[in-house]
VMD Tcl script that draws the C-alpha trace (Angstrom):
set ca {
  {21.93 15.60 101.20}
  {18.52 16.53 102.92}
  {16.78 13.67 102.86}
  {12.42 14.18 102.95}
  {11.01 11.65 105.12}
  {7.15 10.91 104.49}
  {5.49 9.03 107.66}
  {2.19 7.02 107.93}
  {-0.31 5.92 110.94}
  {-2.97 3.55 110.83}
  {-5.65 6.50 110.36}
  {-6.80 6.68 114.23}
  {-6.33 9.60 116.29}
  {-4.46 8.16 118.44}
  {-1.83 6.62 115.62}
  {-2.06 10.46 114.52}
  {-0.93 11.92 118.07}
  {1.32 9.12 118.33}
  {2.62 10.34 115.49}
  {2.99 14.17 116.29}
  {4.48 13.64 120.28}
  {7.80 11.38 118.10}
  {7.82 14.41 115.78}
  {7.99 17.19 117.75}
  {10.39 15.32 120.04}
  {13.15 15.73 117.61}
  {11.74 17.63 114.89}
  {12.08 16.74 111.02}
  {12.02 17.40 107.33}
  {8.25 16.11 106.68}
  {7.35 15.87 102.74}
  {4.22 13.83 103.48}
  {2.02 12.28 106.54}
  {-0.49 9.99 105.55}
  {-2.73 7.03 106.87}
  {-1.66 4.73 104.08}
  {1.38 4.43 102.00}
  {2.44 6.11 98.99}
  {1.50 4.19 95.82}
  {4.88 5.91 94.32}
  {7.69 6.57 96.83}
  {10.70 8.92 95.56}
  {14.11 7.68 95.31}
  {15.16 10.79 98.16}
  {12.73 10.20 100.30}
  {12.05 7.64 103.02}
  {8.80 6.19 104.36}
  {8.78 5.58 108.24}
  {5.15 4.25 109.62}
  {4.89 4.96 113.39}
  {2.47 2.36 115.56}
  {-0.03 3.80 117.76}
  {0.60 4.41 121.17}
  {-2.23 4.97 123.39}
  {-0.58 6.16 126.29}
  {1.79 8.04 124.55}
  {-1.29 9.53 122.74}
  {-3.15 10.30 125.82}
  {-0.16 12.16 127.43}
  {0.72 14.32 124.09}
  {-2.70 15.41 123.87}
  {-2.87 16.47 127.68}
  {0.07 18.72 127.08}
  {-1.62 20.01 124.33}
  {-4.66 21.16 126.21}
  {-2.54 22.42 129.08}
  {-0.69 24.73 126.80}
  {-2.73 26.00 123.89}
  {-5.09 28.65 124.05}
  {-8.59 27.91 124.11}
  {-8.31 29.65 120.22}
  {-5.80 27.40 119.30}
  {-7.20 24.25 120.90}
  {-10.28 25.00 119.26}
  {-8.66 25.31 115.64}
  {-6.74 22.07 116.00}
  {-9.79 20.34 117.02}
  {-11.67 21.44 113.72}
  {-8.95 20.41 111.75}
  {-8.71 16.91 113.18}
  {-12.18 16.47 111.76}
  {-11.64 17.77 108.25}
  {-11.09 15.67 105.32}
  {-8.43 17.38 103.65}
  {-5.41 15.32 101.80}
  {-2.91 17.94 103.84}
  {-4.55 17.95 107.03}
  {-1.71 16.13 109.06}
  {1.07 17.88 107.48}
  {-0.45 21.30 107.91}
  {-1.15 20.04 111.23}
  {2.34 19.18 112.28}
  {3.74 22.91 110.67}
  {1.14 24.97 113.47}
  {2.34 22.63 116.15}
  {5.70 23.31 115.36}
  {5.32 27.01 115.41}
  {3.55 26.79 118.30}
  {6.56 25.01 120.20}
  {8.52 28.18 119.02}
  {6.05 31.16 119.70}
  {3.64 29.37 122.15}
  {0.50 31.54 122.73}
  {1.65 34.15 120.15}
  {0.80 31.59 117.57}
  {-2.98 33.55 118.16}
  {-1.98 37.04 116.45}
  {0.17 35.54 114.16}
  {-2.97 34.55 111.37}
  {-1.01 35.74 108.59}
  {1.88 33.10 108.92}
  {1.92 30.89 106.48}
  {1.51 27.85 108.97}
  {-1.06 29.63 110.67}
  {-3.47 30.72 107.76}
  {-4.05 27.46 106.54}
  {-5.29 25.61 109.80}
  {-7.68 28.49 110.31}
  {-9.07 28.13 106.94}
  {-9.32 25.16 106.86}
  {-11.14 24.98 110.37}
  {-13.25 27.88 109.27}
  {-14.74 25.52 106.50}
  {-15.16 22.48 108.78}
  {-17.03 25.19 111.35}
  {-19.43 26.31 108.62}
  {-20.22 23.02 107.22}
  {-21.31 21.83 110.48}
  {-23.24 25.22 111.30}
  {-24.88 24.56 107.81}
  {-25.71 20.87 108.39}
  {-27.74 22.11 111.47}
  {-30.64 22.85 109.26}
  {-30.27 19.79 106.73}
  {-30.12 16.96 108.83}
  {-33.69 14.67 108.16}
  {-35.19 12.20 110.22}
  {-37.42 9.62 109.21}
  {-39.42 7.56 111.80}
  {-38.20 3.49 110.89}
  {-39.87 0.31 111.98}
  {-39.32 -0.09 115.83}
  {-39.79 3.56 116.59}
  {-35.98 4.69 116.08}
  {-35.45 7.83 114.01}
  {-32.53 8.07 111.39}
  {-31.63 10.46 109.28}
  {-28.24 10.26 106.88}
  {-25.98 12.75 105.61}
  {-22.70 13.16 103.37}
  {-20.17 16.08 104.74}
  {-17.06 16.81 103.20}
  {-16.01 16.71 106.51}
  {-16.03 14.34 109.95}
  {-18.68 16.94 111.41}
  {-20.66 14.36 113.54}
  {-19.00 15.24 117.12}
  {-19.85 19.02 116.14}
  {-23.53 18.90 115.47}
  {-23.79 15.82 118.25}
  {-24.00 17.80 121.18}
  {-27.09 20.16 119.33}
  {-28.93 17.25 118.32}
  {-29.06 15.39 121.37}
  {-30.36 18.69 123.51}
  {-33.22 19.65 121.02}
  {-34.49 15.43 120.25}
  {-33.03 14.41 124.23}
  {-36.23 12.21 124.50}
  {-35.93 10.27 120.89}
  {-33.93 7.15 119.98}
  {-31.85 8.44 116.84}
  {-28.95 8.33 115.01}
  {-27.10 10.33 112.41}
  {-25.06 8.68 109.65}
  {-22.48 10.01 107.86}
  {-22.11 7.72 105.07}
  {-19.47 9.31 103.42}
  {-17.01 8.66 106.24}
  {-18.62 5.33 107.64}
  {-19.33 6.50 111.40}
  {-22.52 7.72 113.08}
  {-23.97 8.76 116.06}
  {-26.25 6.93 118.37}
  {-28.10 8.21 120.35}
  {-30.00 6.84 123.71}
  {-32.67 8.39 125.11}
  {-32.61 6.52 128.33}
  {-29.35 7.36 129.29}
  {-29.07 10.87 127.97}
  {-25.91 10.39 125.74}
  {-24.29 9.37 122.39}
  {-21.59 7.52 120.90}
  {-19.85 7.80 117.57}
  {-19.11 4.36 116.03}
  {-18.15 3.11 112.48}
  {-21.74 2.37 110.75}
  {-22.13 0.96 107.13}
  {-25.34 0.87 105.51}
  {-25.91 -2.16 103.67}
  {-29.78 -1.89 102.88}
  {-32.22 1.24 102.63}
  {-33.94 1.69 106.31}
  {-37.39 0.44 106.20}
  {-39.65 3.87 106.70}
  {-43.37 3.55 109.03}
  {-46.55 4.00 106.72}
  {-46.84 7.44 109.07}
  {-43.63 8.15 107.66}
  {-44.21 7.87 104.20}
  {-47.34 9.64 104.46}
  {-45.91 12.44 106.36}
  {-43.06 12.71 103.65}
  {-45.27 12.97 100.59}
  {-47.44 15.58 102.86}
  {-44.24 17.56 103.36}
  {-43.25 17.46 99.22}
  {-46.58 18.67 98.18}
  {-46.46 21.71 100.45}
  {-42.90 21.95 99.47}
  {-44.21 22.20 95.54}
  {-47.38 24.06 96.13}
  {-45.50 26.52 97.88}
  {-43.47 27.71 95.90}
  {-44.10 30.11 93.18}
  {-42.64 29.39 89.61}
  {-42.37 32.83 88.22}
  {-40.07 33.46 90.69}
  {-38.08 30.64 90.53}
  {-34.17 31.32 91.21}
  {-32.07 28.26 90.71}
  {-28.67 30.03 91.34}
  {-29.70 31.48 94.67}
  {-31.45 27.95 95.70}
  {-28.08 26.25 95.14}
  {-26.12 28.35 96.92}
  {-28.64 27.92 99.71}
  {-28.94 24.11 99.68}
  {-26.10 22.41 97.68}
  {-27.05 20.12 95.12}
  {-24.43 17.18 97.02}
  {-26.91 17.36 100.09}
  {-30.42 17.16 98.58}
  {-30.58 13.62 98.08}
  {-31.30 13.38 101.64}
  {-33.41 16.23 102.23}
  {-37.59 15.24 101.81}
  {-38.42 17.81 100.04}
  {-35.91 17.83 96.90}
  {-36.11 13.84 96.97}
}
mol new
graphics top color blue
foreach p $ca { graphics top sphere $p radius 0.5 }
foreach p [lrange $ca 0 end-1] q [lrange $ca 1 end] { graphics top cylinder $p $q radius 0.2 }
display resetview
């Protein structure tokens, strides 16, 4: 009898890379890889927990970066930032195939173990690109600029360099409220960090910021032509899930 196995890890990148290092050394039939234990386990499925090992994770990642092509490495990086219920298993299958095919995998986009990874990576990249136009900073008391977003995927690492270059002379935070993390940019050191972040109360904006937001809403409303309103087109360009953080829609 073939026993399918479920694997769990601690939810960290180091934990996931450690798991891949162990699995790829002795490939197994895997039914599920998850950061949490399943609520209901199958009678014929074993649950195996892999503890994170930073040294193993770093060594494994170094091997991957040397072995993978630039294109495959880009796909992998984006998929690691995805928020998808099966992303760990999709990546495992991709790495299994890469171990067999090497860089030939770049030309195998129709393969059932490559196509889902490519599709998921594209989704992450598109969302990151779209959010470059959906981030709205507010000036808080003390001079810090704060922006909140709720993306489907963990895109902060992809959009951070853009805003660090564009607003290099300001102290700012971009807060991903969905995933509980944020980018904190230090204008003096010219560097930014990705940190765990939770919001316990609404930040207090400056009077000047409140006035500016009201002027922007008035301008946005006045500019619109009621007879030419196209709500379907608006929703396609600016999804409803993003509007709660956009000054012109709030």
